[in-house]
C-alpha positions as CSV (number, residue, x, y, z in Angstrom):
1,M,0.0,0.0,0.0
2,A,2.8,2.4,0.8
3,D,4.3,1.9,-2.8
4,Q,0.8,2.7,-4.3
5,D,0.4,5.8,-2.0
6,A,4.0,7.0,-3.0
7,S,3.1,6.5,-6.7
8,A,-0.1,8.6,-6.3
9,L,1.9,11.3,-4.4
10,E,4.5,11.4,-7.1
11,A,1.8,11.9,-9.7
12,L,0.4,14.8,-7.7
13,A,3.8,16.2,-7.2
14,G,4.4,16.2,-11.0
15,E,1.0,17.9,-11.6
16,L,1.7,20.6,-9.0
17,G,5.2,21.1,-10.4
18,R,3.8,21.8,-13.8
19,R,1.5,24.5,-12.2
20,G,4.6,26.2,-10.6
21,Y,4.4,24.8,-7.0
22,D,7.2,23.1,-5.1
23,A,6.3,19.6,-4.2
24,K,8.6,17.1,-2.7
25,L,7.9,13.5,-1.7
26,I,9.1,12.6,1.8
27,S,9.4,8.8,2.4
28,P,10.9,8.1,5.8
29,E,11.8,4.5,6.4
30,G,9.0,2.7,8.4
31,R,6.5,5.5,8.0
32,E,3.8,6.5,5.4
33,P,5.1,8.9,2.7
34,W,3.8,12.4,2.4
35,L,4.1,15.3,0.0
36,A,5.5,18.7,1.2
37,V,3.9,21.3,-1.0
38,R,4.8,25.0,-1.1
39,N,3.7,28.0,-3.0
40,P,7.0,29.6,-4.1
41,R,5.5,33.0,-4.6
42,V,4.3,33.0,-1.0
43,P,6.6,30.6,0.9
44,M,4.6,30.8,4.1
45,L,1.7,29.1,2.1
46,A,2.7,25.4,2.6
47,E,1.0,22.2,3.5
48,T,1.3,18.5,3.8
49,V,-0.6,16.1,1.6
50,M,-0.9,12.4,2.3
51,A,-2.4,9.5,0.3
52,H,-4.3,6.5,1.8
53,A,-7.0,4.2,0.6
54,D,-7.2,5.6,-2.8
55,W,-7.6,9.2,-1.6
56,F,-5.4,12.2,-1.1
57,W,-5.8,13.7,2.4
58,W,-5.0,16.9,4.4
59,P,-3.2,16.3,7.7
60,W,-6.4,17.2,9.5
61,A,-8.1,14.2,8.1
62,D,-10.1,16.0,5.4
63,R,-10.2,14.4,2.0
64,I,-8.7,16.4,-0.9
65,G,-10.0,14.1,-3.7
66,P,-9.6,10.7,-5.2
67,A,-6.1,9.5,-6.0
68,D,-7.2,8.6,-9.5
69,D,-8.2,12.2,-10.3
70,V,-4.9,14.0,-9.9
71,P,-5.9,17.2,-11.8
72,A,-8.9,17.7,-9.6
73,A,-6.7,17.1,-6.5
74,A,-4.1,19.5,-7.7
75,D,-6.9,22.1,-8.3
76,R,-7.9,21.9,-4.7
77,V,-4.4,22.0,-3.3
78,V,-3.6,25.1,-5.5
79,R,-6.9,26.8,-4.2
80,V,-5.7,26.3,-0.7
81,L,-2.1,27.4,-1.3
82,S,-3.0,30.5,-3.3
83,A,-3.4,34.0,-2.1
84,A,-4.8,37.2,-3.7
85,S,-1.4,38.8,-3.1
86,D,0.6,36.1,-4.9
87,G,-0.1,37.5,-8.4
88,S,-2.2,34.5,-9.4
89,S,-5.5,36.4,-9.4
């Protein structure tokens, strides 16, 4: 399951990277992998994304979206990590 979760997170990292966000897969030995995501235009806007049971999750246990719909999940992450002052609106 951890390999499947890491693959889903890698796909999300790629999609977020294409959109200009920094996304790094963190895979500590013996622990579930997670994605560290940051808005490079507003570095204080950063968050953790996890994958489990075919879903992407926020660390506060809210679902982001299904792991098989990476573009929709990326849309939601970008919405959360964007700010009116970052030049994207």
